[in-house]
mmCIF file of the N, C-alpha and C atoms, coordinates in Angstrom:
data_MODEL
# 
_entry.id   MODEL 
# 
loop_
_atom_site.group_PDB 
_atom_site.id 
_atom_site.type_symbol 
_atom_site.label_atom_id 
_atom_site.label_alt_id 
_atom_site.label_comp_id 
_atom_site.label_asym_id 
_atom_site.label_entity_id 
_atom_site.label_seq_id 
_atom_site.pdbx_PDB_ins_code 
_atom_site.Cartn_x 
_atom_site.Cartn_y 
_atom_site.Cartn_z 
_atom_site.occupancy 
_atom_site.B_iso_or_equiv 
_atom_site.pdbx_formal_charge 
_atom_site.auth_seq_id 
_atom_site.auth_comp_id 
_atom_site.auth_asym_id 
_atom_site.auth_atom_id 
_atom_site.pdbx_PDB_model_num 
ATOM 1   N N  . MET A 1 1  ? 79.770 14.232 -54.016 1.00 0.00 ? 1  MET A N  1 
ATOM 2   C CA . MET A 1 1  ? 80.659 15.498 -54.633 1.00 0.00 ? 1  MET A CA 1 
ATOM 3   C C  . MET A 1 1  ? 80.480 16.364 -53.407 1.00 0.00 ? 1  MET A C  1 
ATOM 4   N N  . THR A 1 2  ? 81.953 16.818 -52.977 1.00 0.00 ? 2  THR A N  1 
ATOM 5   C CA . THR A 1 2  ? 81.784 17.488 -51.768 1.00 0.00 ? 2  THR A CA 1 
ATOM 6   C C  . THR A 1 2  ? 82.198 19.101 -52.500 1.00 0.00 ? 2  THR A C  1 
ATOM 7   N N  . TYR A 1 3  ? 82.139 20.028 -51.137 1.00 0.00 ? 3  TYR A N  1 
ATOM 8   C CA . TYR A 1 3  ? 82.100 21.029 -51.603 1.00 0.00 ? 3  TYR A CA 1 
ATOM 9   C C  . TYR A 1 3  ? 83.195 21.871 -52.591 1.00 0.00 ? 3  TYR A C  1 
ATOM 10  N N  . GLN A 1 4  ? 84.286 21.266 -52.062 1.00 0.00 ? 4  GLN A N  1 
ATOM 11  C CA . GLN A 1 4  ? 85.402 21.781 -52.776 1.00 0.00 ? 4  GLN A CA 1 
ATOM 12  C C  . GLN A 1 4  ? 85.263 20.918 -54.747 1.00 0.00 ? 4  GLN A C  1 
ATOM 13  N N  . GLU A 1 5  ? 84.575 19.924 -54.539 1.00 0.00 ? 5  GLU A N  1 
ATOM 14  C CA . GLU A 1 5  ? 84.763 19.737 -56.306 1.00 0.00 ? 5  GLU A CA 1 
ATOM 15  C C  . GLU A 1 5  ? 83.297 20.101 -56.673 1.00 0.00 ? 5  GLU A C  1 
ATOM 16  N N  . PHE A 1 6  ? 82.297 20.739 -56.216 1.00 0.00 ? 6  PHE A N  1 
ATOM 17  C CA . PHE A 1 6  ? 81.216 21.463 -56.376 1.00 0.00 ? 6  PHE A CA 1 
ATOM 18  C C  . PHE A 1 6  ? 81.906 23.068 -56.731 1.00 0.00 ? 6  PHE A C  1 
ATOM 19  N N  . TYR A 1 7  ? 82.651 23.498 -55.998 1.00 0.00 ? 7  TYR A N  1 
ATOM 20  C CA . TYR A 1 7  ? 82.785 24.900 -55.937 1.00 0.00 ? 7  TYR A CA 1 
ATOM 21  C C  . TYR A 1 7  ? 84.135 25.363 -56.508 1.00 0.00 ? 7  TYR A C  1 
ATOM 22  N N  . GLY A 1 8  ? 85.063 24.383 -57.115 1.00 0.00 ? 8  GLY A N  1 
ATOM 23  C CA . GLY A 1 8  ? 86.545 24.287 -57.569 1.00 0.00 ? 8  GLY A CA 1 
ATOM 24  C C  . GLY A 1 8  ? 87.161 25.523 -56.836 1.00 0.00 ? 8  GLY A C  1 
ATOM 25  N N  . SER A 1 9  ? 87.800 26.482 -58.097 1.00 0.00 ? 9  SER A N  1 
ATOM 26  C CA . SER A 1 9  ? 88.372 27.217 -57.551 1.00 0.00 ? 9  SER A CA 1 
ATOM 27  C C  . SER A 1 9  ? 87.815 28.209 -56.898 1.00 0.00 ? 9  SER A C  1 
ATOM 28  N N  . ASP A 1 10 ? 86.519 28.315 -56.936 1.00 0.00 ? 10 ASP A N  1 
ATOM 29  C CA . ASP A 1 10 ? 85.858 29.280 -55.870 1.00 0.00 ? 10 ASP A CA 1 
ATOM 30  C C  . ASP A 1 10 ? 85.472 28.920 -54.575 1.00 0.00 ? 10 ASP A C  1 
ATOM 31  N N  . TYR A 1 11 ? 86.067 27.850 -54.139 1.00 0.00 ? 11 TYR A N  1 
ATOM 32  C CA . TYR A 1 11 ? 86.355 27.392 -52.526 1.00 0.00 ? 11 TYR A CA 1 
ATOM 33  C C  . TYR A 1 11 ? 86.197 28.187 -51.648 1.00 0.00 ? 11 TYR A C  1 
ATOM 34  N N  . ASP A 1 12 ? 87.275 28.785 -51.974 1.00 0.00 ? 12 ASP A N  1 
ATOM 35  C CA . ASP A 1 12 ? 87.829 29.292 -51.115 1.00 0.00 ? 12 ASP A CA 1 
ATOM 36  C C  . ASP A 1 12 ? 86.934 30.810 -50.492 1.00 0.00 ? 12 ASP A C  1 
ATOM 37  N N  . GLN A 1 13 ? 86.447 31.352 -51.458 1.00 0.00 ? 13 GLN A N  1 
ATOM 38  C CA . GLN A 1 13 ? 85.586 32.468 -51.650 1.00 0.00 ? 13 GLN A CA 1 
ATOM 39  C C  . GLN A 1 13 ? 83.960 32.245 -50.300 1.00 0.00 ? 13 GLN A C  1 
ATOM 40  N N  . PHE A 1 14 ? 84.114 30.683 -50.911 1.00 0.00 ? 14 PHE A N  1 
ATOM 41  C CA . PHE A 1 14 ? 82.385 30.238 -50.668 1.00 0.00 ? 14 PHE A CA 1 
ATOM 42  C C  . PHE A 1 14 ? 82.785 30.039 -49.262 1.00 0.00 ? 14 PHE A C  1 
ATOM 43  N N  . LYS A 1 15 ? 83.708 29.398 -48.434 1.00 0.00 ? 15 LYS A N  1 
ATOM 44  C CA . LYS A 1 15 ? 84.183 29.178 -47.026 1.00 0.00 ? 15 LYS A CA 1 
ATOM 45  C C  . LYS A 1 15 ? 84.424 30.743 -46.391 1.00 0.00 ? 15 LYS A C  1 
ATOM 46  N N  . LYS A 1 16 ? 84.438 31.684 -46.988 1.00 0.00 ? 16 LYS A N  1 
ATOM 47  C CA . LYS A 1 16 ? 84.749 33.121 -46.332 1.00 0.00 ? 16 LYS A CA 1 
ATOM 48  C C  . LYS A 1 16 ? 83.128 33.567 -46.131 1.00 0.00 ? 16 LYS A C  1 
ATOM 49  N N  . VAL A 1 17 ? 82.548 33.406 -47.608 1.00 0.00 ? 17 VAL A N  1 
ATOM 50  C CA . VAL A 1 17 ? 81.235 33.933 -47.343 1.00 0.00 ? 17 VAL A CA 1 
ATOM 51  C C  . VAL A 1 17 ? 80.194 32.966 -45.966 1.00 0.00 ? 17 VAL A C  1 
ATOM 52  N N  . PHE A 1 18 ? 80.443 31.456 -46.230 1.00 0.00 ? 18 PHE A N  1 
ATOM 53  C CA . PHE A 1 18 ? 79.716 30.674 -45.921 1.00 0.00 ? 18 PHE A CA 1 
ATOM 54  C C  . PHE A 1 18 ? 79.788 30.981 -43.886 1.00 0.00 ? 18 PHE A C  1 
ATOM 55  N N  . ASN A 1 19 ? 81.541 31.356 -43.682 1.00 0.00 ? 19 ASN A N  1 
ATOM 56  C CA . ASN A 1 19 ? 82.111 31.641 -42.271 1.00 0.00 ? 19 ASN A CA 1 
ATOM 57  C C  . ASN A 1 19 ? 81.043 32.851 -42.010 1.00 0.00 ? 19 ASN A C  1 
ATOM 58  N N  . SER A 1 20 ? 81.296 33.872 -42.235 1.00 0.00 ? 20 SER A N  1 
ATOM 59  C CA . SER A 1 20 ? 80.625 34.791 -42.185 1.00 0.00 ? 20 SER A CA 1 
ATOM 60  C C  . SER A 1 20 ? 79.415 35.073 -42.138 1.00 0.00 ? 20 SER A C  1 
ATOM 61  N N  . VAL A 1 21 ? 78.255 34.336 -42.878 1.00 0.00 ? 21 VAL A N  1 
ATOM 62  C CA . VAL A 1 21 ? 77.102 34.428 -42.570 1.00 0.00 ? 21 VAL A CA 1 
ATOM 63  C C  . VAL A 1 21 ? 76.567 33.201 -41.029 1.00 0.00 ? 21 VAL A C  1 
ATOM 64  N N  . LEU A 1 22 ? 77.915 31.870 -40.813 1.00 0.00 ? 22 LEU A N  1 
ATOM 65  C CA . LEU A 1 22 ? 77.366 31.457 -39.716 1.00 0.00 ? 22 LEU A CA 1 
ATOM 66  C C  . LEU A 1 22 ? 77.787 32.469 -38.522 1.00 0.00 ? 22 LEU A C  1 
ATOM 67  N N  . ASN A 1 23 ? 78.931 33.369 -38.648 1.00 0.00 ? 23 ASN A N  1 
ATOM 68  C CA . ASN A 1 23 ? 79.299 34.082 -37.730 1.00 0.00 ? 23 ASN A CA 1 
ATOM 69  C C  . ASN A 1 23 ? 77.963 35.031 -37.133 1.00 0.00 ? 23 ASN A C  1 
ATOM 70  N N  . THR A 1 24 ? 77.630 35.793 -38.186 1.00 0.00 ? 24 THR A N  1 
ATOM 71  C CA . THR A 1 24 ? 76.217 36.608 -38.571 1.00 0.00 ? 24 THR A CA 1 
ATOM 72  C C  . THR A 1 24 ? 75.205 35.969 -37.413 1.00 0.00 ? 24 THR A C  1 
ATOM 73  N N  . ILE A 1 25 ? 75.016 34.821 -37.370 1.00 0.00 ? 25 ILE A N  1 
ATOM 74  C CA . ILE A 1 25 ? 73.940 33.918 -37.109 1.00 0.00 ? 25 ILE A CA 1 
ATOM 75  C C  . ILE A 1 25 ? 74.131 33.714 -35.910 1.00 0.00 ? 25 ILE A C  1 
ATOM 76  N N  . HIS A 1 26 ? 75.178 33.149 -34.963 1.00 0.00 ? 26 HIS A N  1 
ATOM 77  C CA . HIS A 1 26 ? 75.692 33.224 -33.939 1.00 0.00 ? 26 HIS A CA 1 
ATOM 78  C C  . HIS A 1 26 ? 75.309 34.205 -32.529 1.00 0.00 ? 26 HIS A C  1 
ATOM 79  N N  . SER A 1 27 ? 75.854 35.440 -33.788 1.00 0.00 ? 27 SER A N  1 
ATOM 80  C CA . SER A 1 27 ? 75.966 36.427 -32.299 1.00 0.00 ? 27 SER A CA 1 
ATOM 81  C C  . SER A 1 27 ? 75.081 37.462 -32.563 1.00 0.00 ? 27 SER A C  1 
ATOM 82  N N  . SER A 1 28 ? 73.814 37.565 -33.516 1.00 0.00 ? 28 SER A N  1 
ATOM 83  C CA . SER A 1 28 ? 72.457 37.721 -33.428 1.00 0.00 ? 28 SER A CA 1 
ATOM 84  C C  . SER A 1 28 ? 71.705 37.678 -32.313 1.00 0.00 ? 28 SER A C  1 
ATOM 85  N N  . SER A 1 29 ? 70.972 38.461 -31.461 1.00 0.00 ? 29 SER A N  1 
ATOM 86  C CA . SER A 1 29 ? 70.051 38.210 -30.673 1.00 0.00 ? 29 SER A CA 1 
ATOM 87  C C  . SER A 1 29 ? 69.224 37.983 -31.372 1.00 0.00 ? 29 SER A C  1 
ATOM 88  N N  . LEU A 1 30 ? 68.431 37.530 -32.817 1.00 0.00 ? 30 LEU A N  1 
ATOM 89  C CA . LEU A 1 30 ? 67.365 37.186 -33.095 1.00 0.00 ? 30 LEU A CA 1 
ATOM 90  C C  . LEU A 1 30 ? 67.197 35.653 -33.070 1.00 0.00 ? 30 LEU A C  1 
ATOM 91  N N  . ALA A 1 31 ? 66.236 35.287 -33.270 1.00 0.00 ? 31 ALA A N  1 
ATOM 92  C CA . ALA A 1 31 ? 65.643 33.779 -33.473 1.00 0.00 ? 31 ALA A CA 1 
ATOM 93  C C  . ALA A 1 31 ? 66.070 33.883 -34.820 1.00 0.00 ? 31 ALA A C  1 
ATOM 94  N N  . CYS A 1 32 ? 66.950 32.735 -35.509 1.00 0.00 ? 32 CYS A N  1 
ATOM 95  C CA . CYS A 1 32 ? 67.129 32.120 -36.202 1.00 0.00 ? 32 CYS A CA 1 
ATOM 96  C C  . CYS A 1 32 ? 67.376 31.105 -36.772 1.00 0.00 ? 32 CYS A C  1 
ATOM 97  N N  . ILE A 1 33 ? 67.612 30.778 -37.796 1.00 0.00 ? 33 ILE A N  1 
ATOM 98  C CA . ILE A 1 33 ? 67.267 29.436 -39.137 1.00 0.00 ? 33 ILE A CA 1 
ATOM 99  C C  . ILE A 1 33 ? 68.924 28.948 -38.404 1.00 0.00 ? 33 ILE A C  1 
ATOM 100 N N  . GLN A 1 34 ? 69.392 28.148 -37.634 1.00 0.00 ? 34 GLN A N  1 
ATOM 101 C CA . GLN A 1 34 ? 70.588 28.122 -37.651 1.00 0.00 ? 34 GLN A CA 1 
ATOM 102 C C  . GLN A 1 34 ? 71.273 27.323 -38.707 1.00 0.00 ? 34 GLN A C  1 
ATOM 103 N N  . TYR A 1 35 ? 70.728 26.429 -38.934 1.00 0.00 ? 35 TYR A N  1 
ATOM 104 C CA . TYR A 1 35 ? 71.605 25.444 -39.905 1.00 0.00 ? 35 TYR A CA 1 
ATOM 105 C C  . TYR A 1 35 ? 69.789 24.718 -41.252 1.00 0.00 ? 35 TYR A C  1 
ATOM 106 N N  . THR A 1 36 ? 70.885 24.380 -42.381 1.00 0.00 ? 36 THR A N  1 
ATOM 107 C CA . THR A 1 36 ? 70.315 24.579 -43.384 1.00 0.00 ? 36 THR A CA 1 
ATOM 108 C C  . THR A 1 36 ? 70.790 23.142 -44.381 1.00 0.00 ? 36 THR A C  1 
ATOM 109 N N  . THR A 1 37 ? 69.960 22.237 -45.023 1.00 0.00 ? 37 THR A N  1 
ATOM 110 C CA . THR A 1 37 ? 70.660 21.566 -46.099 1.00 0.00 ? 37 THR A CA 1 
ATOM 111 C C  . THR A 1 37 ? 70.181 21.768 -47.303 1.00 0.00 ? 37 THR A C  1 
ATOM 112 N N  . SER A 1 38 ? 70.713 21.666 -48.166 1.00 0.00 ? 38 SER A N  1 
ATOM 113 C CA . SER A 1 38 ? 69.984 21.814 -49.908 1.00 0.00 ? 38 SER A CA 1 
ATOM 114 C C  . SER A 1 38 ? 70.939 20.168 -50.693 1.00 0.00 ? 38 SER A C  1 
ATOM 115 N N  . ARG A 1 39 ? 70.391 19.598 -51.041 1.00 0.00 ? 39 ARG A N  1 
ATOM 116 C CA . ARG A 1 39 ? 70.737 18.389 -52.038 1.00 0.00 ? 39 ARG A CA 1 
ATOM 117 C C  . ARG A 1 39 ? 70.750 19.260 -53.752 1.00 0.00 ? 39 ARG A C  1 
ATOM 118 N N  . ILE A 1 40 ? 72.080 19.049 -54.327 1.00 0.00 ? 40 ILE A N  1 
ATOM 119 C CA . ILE A 1 40 ? 72.130 19.407 -55.503 1.00 0.00 ? 40 ILE A CA 1 
ATOM 120 C C  . ILE A 1 40 ? 72.163 18.481 -56.275 1.00 0.00 ? 40 ILE A C  1 
ATOM 121 N N  . LYS A 1 41 ? 71.387 18.414 -57.305 1.00 0.00 ? 41 LYS A N  1 
ATOM 122 C CA . LYS A 1 41 ? 71.624 16.951 -58.104 1.00 0.00 ? 41 LYS A CA 1 
ATOM 123 C C  . LYS A 1 41 ? 72.608 17.469 -59.275 1.00 0.00 ? 41 LYS A C  1 
ATOM 124 N N  . SER A 1 42 ? 72.828 16.320 -60.182 1.00 0.00 ? 42 SER A N  1 
ATOM 125 C CA . SER A 1 42 ? 73.273 16.560 -61.162 1.00 0.00 ? 42 SER A CA 1 
ATOM 126 C C  . SER A 1 42 ? 72.620 17.116 -62.444 1.00 0.00 ? 42 SER A C  1 
ATOM 127 N N  . PRO A 1 43 ? 72.633 17.590 -63.669 1.00 0.00 ? 43 PRO A N  1 
ATOM 128 C CA . PRO A 1 43 ? 71.942 17.617 -64.043 1.00 0.00 ? 43 PRO A CA 1 
ATOM 129 C C  . PRO A 1 43 ? 71.032 16.186 -64.770 1.00 0.00 ? 43 PRO A C  1 
ATOM 130 N N  . GLN A 1 44 ? 72.158 15.169 -65.258 1.00 0.00 ? 44 GLN A N  1 
ATOM 131 C CA . GLN A 1 44 ? 71.346 13.448 -64.886 1.00 0.00 ? 44 GLN A CA 1 
ATOM 132 C C  . GLN A 1 44 ? 70.330 13.040 -64.634 1.00 0.00 ? 44 GLN A C  1 
ATOM 133 N N  . LYS A 1 45 ? 70.507 13.749 -62.757 1.00 0.00 ? 45 LYS A N  1 
ATOM 134 C CA . LYS A 1 45 ? 69.369 13.144 -62.163 1.00 0.00 ? 45 LYS A CA 1 
ATOM 135 C C  . LYS A 1 45 ? 68.576 13.945 -62.280 1.00 0.00 ? 45 LYS A C  1 
ATOM 136 N N  . CYS A 1 46 ? 68.654 14.921 -62.851 1.00 0.00 ? 46 CYS A N  1 
ATOM 137 C CA . CYS A 1 46 ? 67.251 15.989 -63.015 1.00 0.00 ? 46 CYS A CA 1 
ATOM 138 C C  . CYS A 1 46 ? 66.740 15.773 -64.331 1.00 0.00 ? 46 CYS A C  1 
ATOM 139 N N  . TYR A 1 47 ? 67.181 15.484 -65.304 1.00 0.00 ? 47 TYR A N  1 
ATOM 140 C CA . TYR A 1 47 ? 67.072 14.471 -66.660 1.00 0.00 ? 47 TYR A CA 1 
ATOM 141 C C  . TYR A 1 47 ? 66.257 13.356 -65.908 1.00 0.00 ? 47 TYR A C  1 
ATOM 142 N N  . GLU A 1 48 ? 66.374 12.702 -65.281 1.00 0.00 ? 48 GLU A N  1 
ATOM 143 C CA . GLU A 1 48 ? 66.040 11.071 -65.370 1.00 0.00 ? 48 GLU A CA 1 
ATOM 144 C C  . GLU A 1 48 ? 64.602 11.199 -64.218 1.00 0.00 ? 48 GLU A C  1 
ATOM 145 N N  . LYS A 1 49 ? 64.436 12.012 -63.043 1.00 0.00 ? 49 LYS A N  1 
ATOM 146 C CA . LYS A 1 49 ? 63.421 12.240 -62.391 1.00 0.00 ? 49 LYS A CA 1 
ATOM 147 C C  . LYS A 1 49 ? 62.309 13.023 -63.557 1.00 0.00 ? 49 LYS A C  1 
ATOM 148 N N  . ASP A 1 50 ? 62.514 14.081 -64.117 1.00 0.00 ? 50 ASP A N  1 
ATOM 149 C CA . ASP A 1 50 ? 61.918 14.798 -65.022 1.00 0.00 ? 50 ASP A CA 1 
ATOM 150 C C  . ASP A 1 50 ? 61.020 13.631 -66.238 1.00 0.00 ? 50 ASP A C  1 
ATOM 151 N N  . ARG A 1 51 ? 62.219 12.368 -66.265 1.00 0.00 ? 51 ARG A N  1 
ATOM 152 C CA . ARG A 1 51 ? 61.633 11.549 -67.008 1.00 0.00 ? 51 ARG A CA 1 
ATOM 153 C C  . ARG A 1 51 ? 60.774 10.681 -66.679 1.00 0.00 ? 51 ARG A C  1 
ATOM 154 N N  . ARG A 1 52 ? 60.528 10.804 -65.952 1.00 0.00 ? 52 ARG A N  1 
ATOM 155 C CA . ARG A 1 52 ? 59.881 10.087 -64.851 1.00 0.00 ? 52 ARG A CA 1 
ATOM 156 C C  . ARG A 1 52 ? 57.873 10.313 -64.742 1.00 0.00 ? 52 ARG A C  1 
# 
């Protein structure tokens, strides 16, 4: 699933916030975590995993 598919009509707002966060990190003089990932599972996958 792409970001556009997940966020739908809120994708433009998501991109603005995402870019703002990245710009803040890059301009900071503090040592920061610069990259994170998260897997968003579908409700069906969560259900299947919970059933195991």
